[in-house]
TORKOL-4160 file (C-alpha; in steps of 0.2 Angstrom, whole numbers, padded with zeros to 4 digits, m for minus):
204
<pt num="1" X="0599" Y="0385" Z="0556"/>
<pt num="2" X="0584" Y="0394" Z="0553"/>
<pt num="3" X="0589" Y="0397" Z="0535"/>
<pt num="4" X="0589" Y="0378" Z="0532"/>
<pt num="5" X="0572" Y="0377" Z="0541"/>
<pt num="6" X="0564" Y="0390" Z="0530"/>
<pt num="7" X="0573" Y="0381" Z="0514"/>
<pt num="8" X="0565" Y="0364" Z="0520"/>
<pt num="9" X="0547" Y="0373" Z="0523"/>
<pt num="10" X="0548" Y="0382" Z="0505"/>
<pt num="11" X="0554" Y="0366" Z="0496"/>
<pt num="12" X="0538" Y="0358" Z="0505"/>
<pt num="13" X="0527" Y="0370" Z="0501"/>
<pt num="14" X="0531" Y="0370" Z="0481"/>
<pt num="15" X="0532" Y="0352" Z="0482"/>
<pt num="16" X="0514" Y="0352" Z="0489"/>
<pt num="17" X="0507" Y="0365" Z="0476"/>
<pt num="18" X="0516" Y="0355" Z="0462"/>
<pt num="19" X="0507" Y="0339" Z="0467"/>
<pt num="20" X="0491" Y="0347" Z="0469"/>
<pt num="21" X="0494" Y="0353" Z="0452"/>
<pt num="22" X="0496" Y="0336" Z="0445"/>
<pt num="23" X="0482" Y="0330" Z="0453"/>
<pt num="24" X="0471" Y="0343" Z="0447"/>
<pt num="25" X="0478" Y="0338" Z="0429"/>
<pt num="26" X="0474" Y="0321" Z="0432"/>
<pt num="27" X="0457" Y="0325" Z="0438"/>
<pt num="28" X="0452" Y="0338" Z="0423"/>
<pt num="29" X="0463" Y="0346" Z="0413"/>
<pt num="30" X="0453" Y="0362" Z="0414"/>
<pt num="31" X="0458" Y="0362" Z="0433"/>
<pt num="32" X="0476" Y="0364" Z="0427"/>
<pt num="33" X="0471" Y="0381" Z="0420"/>
<pt num="34" X="0463" Y="0388" Z="0435"/>
<pt num="35" X="0477" Y="0381" Z="0446"/>
<pt num="36" X="0489" Y="0390" Z="0435"/>
<pt num="37" X="0478" Y="0407" Z="0436"/>
<pt num="38" X="0479" Y="0405" Z="0454"/>
<pt num="39" X="0497" Y="0403" Z="0455"/>
<pt num="40" X="0500" Y="0419" Z="0444"/>
<pt num="41" X="0487" Y="0429" Z="0454"/>
<pt num="42" X="0495" Y="0424" Z="0471"/>
<pt num="43" X="0511" Y="0431" Z="0464"/>
<pt num="44" X="0505" Y="0446" Z="0459"/>
<pt num="45" X="0496" Y="0450" Z="0475"/>
<pt num="46" X="0513" Y="0444" Z="0485"/>
<pt num="47" X="0524" Y="0457" Z="0473"/>
<pt num="48" X="0512" Y="0472" Z="0473"/>
<pt num="49" X="0508" Y="0470" Z="0491"/>
<pt num="50" X="0490" Y="0478" Z="0487"/>
<pt num="51" X="0478" Y="0478" Z="0501"/>
<pt num="52" X="0461" Y="0488" Z="0502"/>
<pt num="53" X="0462" Y="0491" Z="0521"/>
<pt num="54" X="0478" Y="0501" Z="0516"/>
<pt num="55" X="0469" Y="0510" Z="0503"/>
<pt num="56" X="0457" Y="0517" Z="0514"/>
<pt num="57" X="0466" Y="0518" Z="0531"/>
<pt num="58" X="0481" Y="0526" Z="0525"/>
<pt num="59" X="0471" Y="0540" Z="0517"/>
<pt num="60" X="0465" Y="0546" Z="0536"/>
<pt num="61" X="0480" Y="0542" Z="0546"/>
<pt num="62" X="0495" Y="0546" Z="0535"/>
<pt num="63" X="0486" Y="0556" Z="0520"/>
<pt num="64" X="0495" Y="0543" Z="0509"/>
<pt num="65" X="0486" Y="0540" Z="0493"/>
<pt num="66" X="0498" Y="0527" Z="0485"/>
<pt num="67" X="0488" Y="0512" Z="0490"/>
<pt num="68" X="0473" Y="0520" Z="0484"/>
<pt num="69" X="0479" Y="0524" Z="0467"/>
<pt num="70" X="0484" Y="0506" Z="0466"/>
<pt num="71" X="0467" Y="0501" Z="0468"/>
<pt num="72" X="0460" Y="0513" Z="0456"/>
<pt num="73" X="0472" Y="0505" Z="0443"/>
<pt num="74" X="0467" Y="0488" Z="0451"/>
<pt num="75" X="0449" Y="0491" Z="0447"/>
<pt num="76" X="0452" Y="0499" Z="0430"/>
<pt num="77" X="0462" Y="0483" Z="0424"/>
<pt num="78" X="0448" Y="0473" Z="0431"/>
<pt num="79" X="0434" Y="0483" Z="0422"/>
<pt num="80" X="0442" Y="0480" Z="0406"/>
<pt num="81" X="0442" Y="0462" Z="0405"/>
<pt num="82" X="0425" Y="0461" Z="0413"/>
<pt num="83" X="0417" Y="0475" Z="0404"/>
<pt num="84" X="0423" Y="0466" Z="0387"/>
<pt num="85" X="0416" Y="0450" Z="0391"/>
<pt num="86" X="0399" Y="0458" Z="0398"/>
<pt num="87" X="0398" Y="0468" Z="0380"/>
<pt num="88" X="0401" Y="0454" Z="0370"/>
<pt num="89" X="0388" Y="0444" Z="0378"/>
<pt num="90" X="0374" Y="0456" Z="0377"/>
<pt num="91" X="0380" Y="0459" Z="0359"/>
<pt num="92" X="0376" Y="0441" Z="0356"/>
<pt num="93" X="0360" Y="0440" Z="0366"/>
<pt num="94" X="0368" Y="0431" Z="0379"/>
<pt num="95" X="0365" Y="0433" Z="0399"/>
<pt num="96" X="0377" Y="0445" Z="0406"/>
<pt num="97" X="0388" Y="0439" Z="0417"/>
<pt num="98" X="0390" Y="0445" Z="0435"/>
<pt num="99" X="0380" Y="0446" Z="0450"/>
<pt num="100" X="0371" Y="0463" Z="0452"/>
<pt num="101" X="0363" Y="0464" Z="0469"/>
<pt num="102" X="0351" Y="0477" Z="0475"/>
<pt num="103" X="0358" Y="0492" Z="0486"/>
<pt num="104" X="0351" Y="0495" Z="0504"/>
<pt num="105" X="0352" Y="0497" Z="0522"/>
<pt num="106" X="0362" Y="0480" Z="0523"/>
<pt num="107" X="0375" Y="0486" Z="0511"/>
<pt num="108" X="0379" Y="0501" Z="0523"/>
<pt num="109" X="0380" Y="0489" Z="0538"/>
<pt num="110" X="0391" Y="0477" Z="0529"/>
<pt num="111" X="0402" Y="0491" Z="0523"/>
<pt num="112" X="0404" Y="0498" Z="0540"/>
<pt num="113" X="0407" Y="0482" Z="0547"/>
<pt num="114" X="0419" Y="0477" Z="0536"/>
<pt num="115" X="0429" Y="0493" Z="0537"/>
<pt num="116" X="0431" Y="0492" Z="0556"/>
<pt num="117" X="0435" Y="0474" Z="0554"/>
<pt num="118" X="0449" Y="0475" Z="0542"/>
<pt num="119" X="0457" Y="0490" Z="0550"/>
<pt num="120" X="0457" Y="0481" Z="0567"/>
<pt num="121" X="0463" Y="0465" Z="0559"/>
<pt num="122" X="0477" Y="0474" Z="0550"/>
<pt num="123" X="0472" Y="0467" Z="0533"/>
<pt num="124" X="0457" Y="0465" Z="0520"/>
<pt num="125" X="0454" Y="0447" Z="0513"/>
<pt num="126" X="0468" Y="0449" Z="0500"/>
<pt num="127" X="0480" Y="0457" Z="0513"/>
<pt num="128" X="0475" Y="0442" Z="0524"/>
<pt num="129" X="0480" Y="0430" Z="0510"/>
<pt num="130" X="0495" Y="0439" Z="0507"/>
<pt num="131" X="0502" Y="0439" Z="0524"/>
<pt num="132" X="0497" Y="0421" Z="0528"/>
<pt num="133" X="0509" Y="0417" Z="0513"/>
<pt num="134" X="0523" Y="0426" Z="0520"/>
<pt num="135" X="0522" Y="0415" Z="0535"/>
<pt num="136" X="0512" Y="0427" Z="0548"/>
<pt num="137" X="0502" Y="0413" Z="0555"/>
<pt num="138" X="0492" Y="0425" Z="0567"/>
<pt num="139" X="0482" Y="0430" Z="0551"/>
<pt num="140" X="0476" Y="0412" Z="0550"/>
<pt num="141" X="0464" Y="0419" Z="0565"/>
<pt num="142" X="0458" Y="0433" Z="0553"/>
<pt num="143" X="0456" Y="0422" Z="0540"/>
<pt num="144" X="0444" Y="0412" Z="0551"/>
<pt num="145" X="0434" Y="0426" Z="0557"/>
<pt num="146" X="0433" Y="0432" Z="0537"/>
<pt num="147" X="0425" Y="0414" Z="0534"/>
<pt num="148" X="0413" Y="0414" Z="0550"/>
<pt num="149" X="0407" Y="0432" Z="0545"/>
<pt num="150" X="0404" Y="0426" Z="0528"/>
<pt num="151" X="0394" Y="0411" Z="0534"/>
<pt num="152" X="0385" Y="0422" Z="0544"/>
<pt num="153" X="0382" Y="0434" Z="0531"/>
<pt num="154" X="0374" Y="0422" Z="0520"/>
<pt num="155" X="0364" Y="0414" Z="0532"/>
<pt num="156" X="0356" Y="0431" Z="0538"/>
<pt num="157" X="0356" Y="0439" Z="0520"/>
<pt num="158" X="0338" Y="0437" Z="0517"/>
<pt num="159" X="0332" Y="0444" Z="0534"/>
<pt num="160" X="0341" Y="0459" Z="0531"/>
<pt num="161" X="0334" Y="0461" Z="0513"/>
<pt num="162" X="0316" Y="0458" Z="0519"/>
<pt num="163" X="0317" Y="0468" Z="0534"/>
<pt num="164" X="0325" Y="0485" Z="0527"/>
<pt num="165" X="0323" Y="0495" Z="0513"/>
<pt num="166" X="0333" Y="0492" Z="0497"/>
<pt num="167" X="0333" Y="0499" Z="0479"/>
<pt num="168" X="0336" Y="0490" Z="0464"/>
<pt num="169" X="0354" Y="0489" Z="0457"/>
<pt num="170" X="0360" Y="0501" Z="0445"/>
<pt num="171" X="0368" Y="0495" Z="0430"/>
<pt num="172" X="0374" Y="0509" Z="0418"/>
<pt num="173" X="0373" Y="0501" Z="0402"/>
<pt num="174" X="0355" Y="0499" Z="0404"/>
<pt num="175" X="0353" Y="0517" Z="0406"/>
<pt num="176" X="0364" Y="0524" Z="0395"/>
<pt num="177" X="0370" Y="0511" Z="0382"/>
<pt num="178" X="0386" Y="0500" Z="0383"/>
<pt num="179" X="0398" Y="0511" Z="0372"/>
<pt num="180" X="0395" Y="0526" Z="0384"/>
<pt num="181" X="0394" Y="0515" Z="0399"/>
<pt num="182" X="0413" Y="0508" Z="0395"/>
<pt num="183" X="0419" Y="0525" Z="0391"/>
<pt num="184" X="0411" Y="0533" Z="0407"/>
<pt num="185" X="0419" Y="0521" Z="0420"/>
<pt num="186" X="0437" Y="0524" Z="0415"/>
<pt num="187" X="0434" Y="0544" Z="0414"/>
<pt num="188" X="0428" Y="0542" Z="0432"/>
<pt num="189" X="0442" Y="0532" Z="0438"/>
<pt num="190" X="0455" Y="0543" Z="0430"/>
<pt num="191" X="0446" Y="0559" Z="0437"/>
<pt num="192" X="0446" Y="0550" Z="0455"/>
<pt num="193" X="0466" Y="0545" Z="0450"/>
<pt num="194" X="0469" Y="0564" Z="0448"/>
<pt num="195" X="0460" Y="0571" Z="0463"/>
<pt num="196" X="0472" Y="0560" Z="0473"/>
<pt num="197" X="0487" Y="0567" Z="0464"/>
<pt num="198" X="0480" Y="0585" Z="0467"/>
<pt num="199" X="0477" Y="0581" Z="0486"/>
<pt num="200" X="0495" Y="0576" Z="0489"/>
<pt num="201" X="0503" Y="0591" Z="0479"/>
<pt num="202" X="0493" Y="0602" Z="0490"/>
<pt num="203" X="0498" Y="0594" Z="0505"/>
<pt num="204" X="0517" Y="0594" Z="0501"/>
């Protein structure tokens, strides 16, 4: 009986997603591409089980670096795509895409709050979406908390920036050039990956 209910629910979700995609196609064909990318990213997120909360939490609680290495790989793959797009834009004299904000006291406070929040909630933003997709309805509360915190953060952002110290953002290509910058980042990520492997080997 329970399996039949799950099948009906699954078919209903698939039908809704398909109808949403058709509606997007009718409204604007470009939206169908975005819809397809969203479906693909959701599938990869579900199959990989990646979670930033686990990447940081498991290091201290269990001395497990497997999720940390997965995040490092994810960062490297994302960097390749974003770095190529930015380098091409810069070579053509176009504005470099990507929002680069100043770093300051507000960054440290936000990081600490987010760190405590994701550990207590049992998942980061990506992990929360994954759990909801798996049927854990309780994580809808976590999603509401993320949305509420984001709205409050945007509302008070100017106060934090103006009330406490902040420094200009460091964009590596502005200092050492695009080619060295594109080489340096993978080297640093690779070094960090090897450090996690070395620590685990020493632990064993």
